C-alpha positions in Angstrom: 0.0 0.0 0.0 1.5 3.3 -1.0 1.4 6.4 1.2 -1.1 8.1 -1.1 -3.5 5.2 -0.3 -3.5 5.7 3.4 -6.2 7.6 5.3 -4.1 10.3 6.7 -2.5 11.1 3.3 -5.6 11.4 1.1 -7.0 14.8 0.2 -10.7 14.6 -0.7 -10.4 17.7 -2.8 -7.9 16.1 -5.2 -9.2 15.8 -8.8 -9.9 12.2 -10.0 -7.9 10.4 -12.7 -4.2 9.7 -13.4 -2.0 12.4 -12.1 1.7 13.1 -12.7 3.3 14.5 -9.6 6.2 16.6 -10.5 7.3 16.7 -6.9 8.5 13.1 -6.8 12.0 11.7 -7.6 10.4 9.3 -10.1 8.9 12.1 -12.1 12.2 14.0 -12.1 14.1 11.0 -13.4 11.5 10.5 -16.1 11.8 14.2 -17.1 15.6 14.0 -17.2 15.6 10.8 -19.4 13.0 12.3 -21.8 14.8 15.6 -21.9 18.1 13.9 -22.8 16.4 11.8 -25.4 15.1 14.9 -27.1 18.4 16.7 -27.0 20.1 13.6 -28.5 17.8 13.8 -31.5 19.0 17.4 -32.1 22.6 16.3 -31.8 22.1 13.5 -34.4 22.9 10.8 -31.8 26.3 12.3 -30.7 25.2 12.9 -27.1 24.3 9.3 -26.4 27.5 8.1 -28.1 29.4 9.8 -25.3 27.0 8.6 -22.6 26.9 5.0 -23.7 29.1 2.5 -21.8 31.6 0.2 -23.5 33.8 -2.5 -22.0 36.6 0.0 -21.8 34.5 2.2 -19.5 35.4 -0.2 -16.6 39.2 0.1 -17.1 39.7 3.6 -18.6 39.6 6.2 -15.8 38.7 8.9 -18.4 35.5 7.0 -19.3 34.5 5.5 -16.0 31.6 8.0 -15.7 29.9 6.1 -18.5 29.0 3.4 -16.0 26.4 5.8 -14.8 25.5 8.0 -17.8 24.6 5.0 -20.0 21.4 4.6 -17.8 20.1 7.9 -19.1 20.6 7.1 -22.8 18.1 5.0 -24.8 18.3 3.4 -28.2 14.9 4.3 -29.6 11.4 5.7 -28.6 10.1 2.2 -27.7 13.1 1.6 -25.5 12.6 4.8 -23.4 8.8 4.4 -23.4 8.9 1.0 -21.9 11.5 1.9 -19.3 9.9 5.1 -18.2 6.4 3.5 -18.1 7.7 0.7 -15.8 9.5 3.3 -13.6 6.4 5.3 -13.3 4.1 2.3 -12.6 6.3 0.7 -9.9 8.6 3.5 -8.8 6.1 5.7 -7.1 5.2 3.2 -4.4 8.8 2.2 -3.9 9.7 5.9 -3.5 6.8 6.4 -1.0 8.1 3.6 1.1 11.8 4.4 1.0 11.9 8.2 0.6 13.1 10.3 -2.3 16.8 10.5 -1.4 17.0 6.8 -0.6 15.2 5.9 -3.8 17.6 8.0 -5.9 20.6 6.4 -4.1 19.3 2.9 -4.9 18.5 3.8 -8.5 21.9 5.3 -9.2 23.8 2.5 -7.4 22.0 -0.2 -9.4 22.9 1.6 -12.7 26.6 1.5 -11.7 26.5 -2.1 -10.6 24.6 -3.2 -13.8 27.1 -1.3 -16.0 30.0 -2.9 -14.1 28.6 -6.4 -14.5 28.0 -5.9 -18.3 31.5 -4.4 -18.9 33.1 -7.1 -16.8 31.5 -9.9 -18.8 32.7 -8.5 -22.1 36.2 -8.0 -20.8 36.3 -11.6 -19.5 35.0 -13.2 -22.7 37.2 -10.9 -24.8 34.6 -10.1 -27.5 33.4 -6.7 -26.7 34.7 -4.9 -29.8 32.2 -2.3 -30.9 29.7 -3.3 -28.1 27.9 -0.5 -26.2 25.4 -0.3 -23.5 22.5 2.1 -23.1 19.2 2.2 -21.2 17.8 2.3 -17.6 16.6 -1.3 -17.7 18.9 -2.4 -15.0 17.8 0.2 -12.5 14.2 -0.2 -13.5 14.5 -4.0 -12.9 15.7 -3.1 -9.4 12.7 -0.9 -8.8 10.2 -3.5 -10.2 11.7 -6.2 -8.0 11.6 -4.0 -4.9 7.9 -3.4 -5.5 7.4 -7.2 -5.9 9.3 -8.0 -2.7 7.3 -5.5 -0.7 4.0 -6.6 -2.3 4.3 -10.3 -3.2 0.6 -11.0 -3.2 -0.5 -7.8 -5.1 -2.4 -8.7 -8.3 -0.7 -7.5 -11.5 -1.6 -7.9 -15.1 0.9 -10.2 -16.8 1.4 -9.1 -20.4 -1.3 -6.4 -19.6 -4.0 -9.1 -19.7 -3.6 -12.0 -17.3 -4.1 -11.4 -13.6 -1.3 -12.9 -11.5 0.3 -12.4 -8.1 3.3 -10.2 -8.1 5.6 -13.0 -6.9 4.7 -15.0 -10.0 5.4 -12.1 -12.3 8.8 -11.7 -10.6 9.6 -15.3 -10.9 8.7 -15.3 -14.6 10.8 -12.1 -15.1 13.9 -13.8 -13.7 13.3 -17.0 -15.6 12.9 -15.2 -19.0 16.0 -13.2 -18.4 18.0 -16.3 -17.5 16.8 -18.0 -20.7 17.6 -14.8 -22.6 21.3 -15.1 -21.5 21.6 -18.2 -23.6 20.4 -16.4 -26.8 22.4 -14.1 -29.1 19.9 -11.3 -28.9 21.3 -7.8 -28.5 19.7 -7.3 -25.1 21.6 -6.8 -21.8 19.9 -9.6 -19.9 22.8 -9.7 -17.5 22.1 -6.1 -16.5 18.5 -7.0 -15.8 19.6 -9.8 -13.6 22.1 -7.6 -11.8 19.3 -5.2 -11.1 17.2 -8.1 -9.6 20.2 -9.1 -7.5 20.6 -5.5 -6.2 16.9 -5.5 -5.2 17.2 -8.7 -3.2 20.4 -7.7 -1.5 19.1 -4.3 -0.6 15.7 -5.5 0.5 16.9 -8.3 2.8 20.0 -6.5 4.1 17.9 -3.7 5.6 20.7 -1.2 4.7 20.0 2.5 4.3 22.2 3.8 1.6 21.8 7.5 2.4 23.6 6.9 5.7 26.7 6.1 3.7 26.5 8.6 0.8 29.0 11.5 0.6 27.8 14.8 1.9 27.8 16.4 -1.6 25.5 13.7 -3.0 23.0 14.0 -0.1 23.0 17.8 -0.6 22.3 17.3 -4.3 19.4 14.9 -3.6 18.0 17.5 -1.2 18.3 20.1 -3.9 16.2 17.9 -6.2 13.6 17.4 -3.5 10.7 19.8 -3.2 9.0 20.1 0.2 5.4 19.1 0.3 3.1 22.0 -0.3 0.6 20.9 2.4 1.2 23.5 5.0 -2.0 25.1 6.2 -2.0 28.1 8.5 -5.0 27.9 10.8 -6.0 31.1 12.5 -6.8 29.3 15.7 -3.9 29.2 18.0 -4.9 25.8 19.4 -4.1 24.1 16.1 -0.8 25.8 15.4 1.2 23.1 17.1 -0.6 20.4 15.2 0.1 22.2 11.9 3.8 22.5 12.7 4.1 18.9 13.8 2.2 17.6 10.8 4.5 19.6 8.5 7.6 18.1 10.2 6.2 14.5 9.8 5.2 15.0 6.2 8.7 16.2 5.4 10.1 13.2 7.2 7.9 10.9 5.0 9.2 12.7 1.9 12.8 12.2 3.0 12.8 8.7 4.6 9.6 7.0 3.5 6.4 6.1 5.3 8.1 3.1 7.1 10.1 5.6 9.2 7.0 6.8 11.0 6.3 5.6 14.6 2.8 5.1 16.0 2.6 8.6 17.5 3.5 10.2 14.2 0.9 8.2 12.3 -1.8 9.2 14.8 -0.8 12.9 14.5 -1.2 12.7 10.7 -4.6 11.0 11.1 -5.7 13.8 13.4 -4.4 16.4 11.0 -6.2 14.7 8.0 -9.4 14.5 10.0 -9.3 18.2 10.8 -8.6 19.2 7.2 -11.6 17.2 6.0 -13.8 18.9 8.6 -12.4 22.3 7.5 -13.3 21.7 3.9 -16.8 20.5 4.6 
């Protein structure tokens, strides 16, 4: 269950239908990817040729940054459409659980690990001449699997048509990628599997990456984050403390995810939500 589904988070005045929240890290990542894709079109593909990873990216210090940038380059419209749609579908709930900064840290780390695995494989087999890697599929695989691990019994539509529990979809996803490794298709199945492995290690280790990130990276993540615009100034002094405390807790949810809340904080948000509903009646 995502934070937006909980009683204390719902706003009864919100308009119905699908909404794209530009405040979330998921939406920002999608905008960055789409923006770079458009810029690449106007540069006749030269931008992505610099951003793509090659086997040498792992051993050439002047190109090691490509182990990250490849994840923001895509081969064609279908490639970026599929990745961004999956990121939007599954990433919103993962971000709500983990917090924006932690979600960004997991996403970027999985890109680096996936790129490292792919480059390492080509260097080991010695047939990487002319090969290049682009696409966010590895990080998106991590996001999808984190969603499945948190919601194993959630019903999903397999192939957009067949209802199936999330754990079964995850098992099929892993099986298909393992089978794909045996084919000669020009698809980075190993990067997908590296993303799945990242999700399992992260989920079951219980580690919080933002506790170990450099100060400059944490500051950058905070710069990308917008504070929730939910603050309400009530003229009654008796509610001022509740407003202030609710603002603090909502900011904590945005930073660290809903799982960081204790029982007292959840009750405060419920009280705050109840008062807001009464005020709008």
